[in-house]
N, C-alpha and C positions, 0 to 999 in steps of 0.2 A: 502563626503557630509559635507559642512561647517555648515549646519543647525543643524546637530547632536551635534556639539560643542557649540551650543547656538547662532550662528550667525543669528540675526534677519533679516538682509537683504536677506540672503539665504533662510530663511524660507518664507519670503514674496514672493520670486520668486516661491517657491513651491506652495504657495497659488494661485498666479496668473496663474500658469501653469495648475493646477488641479481643480480650483474652478468651472468652467463651467461644466465640466463633472460630478463632484461630485453633483452639483445641479440637473443635469439630472438623475443621479442614484437615489437620494433621492426623486425627483419628481415622478419617475416611480413607486416607492413603496408607497409614501404617497398620490399622486394625488393632492397635494396642494402646490403651489409655496411658500407660506409663511412658512409652516411647513418644506418644503425642505430646505429653507434658514437657518432656525433654526438648523436643523439636521446637515447641513454642518458646520455651525459655531461651534457647539458642538464637531463635529468630529475633526476640526482643533485644537481646544483647547486641546482635548485629545491627538492628535498627538504631539503637542508642548511639552506636559508633558512627553510623552512616546517615543519620537524620539530616545533617546539613546538606547532603547530596539531593534531597527531595526538593524539586523545583516548585511544585504546586502542592500546597498544604491540603487542598481539597482531595487530592489523589492518595492520601495516606493509606486509607483502607485497602484499595486494590494493590498498591505497592507493597504493603506489609503482607497481605495474604499471598501474593506471588512469592515473596521470600519464604513464607511458611511452606507453601507447596513445594518449592525447590528443595528446601531442607528436608522435608518429609520424604520426597522421592529419593534424594541422595541417601538418606538413612536406610530406606527400604532396599535400595540397590546394593548397599554395602553388607546387608545381612547375608549370612550363608543360608543355603537351602534348608538346613535343619532348624534355623531360627524362624523361618517363615511360617512354621506351624503354630506360632503363638495364637492364643484365642482371644476373642473379645471378652472383656471383663464385665460380666453381668452380676447383679447382686446375688450372693450365695443364699440358698435356701437351706437352713441348718436344722430343719425338723427331723431328718433321719438320714442315715447313710445312703439309702436308696434315692432320696431326693437330691443329695449332693452329687451322686453319680449321674443322675438324669440331667441336672443343671450343667455339669461338665460336658456331657454329650451334646446338649443344646448349644453351649458356647462353641464347641468345635464345629458343629453343623452350621451355625449362624456365621461364624468367621469364614468358613469355607464358601458358603453361599455368597456372602458379601464380596469376597475376594474375586469371584467370577464376574462381578459387574465391572463395567468400564469405570474409569476414574470419575467422570462427571456424574454418572448415575449414582455411584457410591457416595459422592459428596451430597447430592440431592437427597438421598435416603437418610443420611446422617443428619443433615440440616432439618429435614421434616420430622423425623421420629426421635431424634435425640436432643435437638435444639428447639423443636416446636415452631419452626419458621413457616410462614405462608409461602405459597408458590411465588407470589410477587416478590417477597424478600429473597427467596432463593434465586429467582431470575436475576435480580439486581446484583447479587454477590457473584453469580457465575457468568454474568454478561450473556444471558439467554433470554428468549421471550418466555412469557408465562406459559404459553401453550407448549413450548419445547420442554419446559420443566415438568409440566403435567404429563406429557407423553413419556418422558424418561422415568418419572415416578411410576406410572402405570406399567410400563415394561419391566422395570426393576421389581415391582411387587409380584408380577407374574413369574419372573425368573426366580425370585426368592421362594414363592409358593411352590414352584416345581422342585427346587433344590431341597426344600424342607418337607416335601410330601412324604407321608408315611411316618413322620416323627411326631408322635402324640405325647403331650405333656399331661400327666394326670394331676 
């Protein structure tokens, strides 16, 4: 791995290859796109400084995503209770004030419903529905079996369905 020897172009390739998934991991933990971006940027800076510590270049992905998870969890723990109410950022529907209010309510409900899921299930849901990954890809990234991922996704969908029951979007 040339990036370990300080090759900036090689490191940029690592960033390009892993950034999207890293944001998904951070988002699954923090529930906020802006915070997730900050976490990933901090993780890449840490990795740049510590890349020489990585013994096996083939383990870069799992090593890096572990750093992202730890940074995201640390960031979440440091938030005060009032800051935990931040919502997931969905595309705003600007057609009318009623739609804007409805979108905001949906954001709050979805954020609350996702926050009730355990961390691994939240990761799986974000990877499936925000990153369009297959169960096999999710299983590899979370070190789970495909059937375990499918079971977590099924249970998470049911929990989300229950949490969002009665909320109809027109």
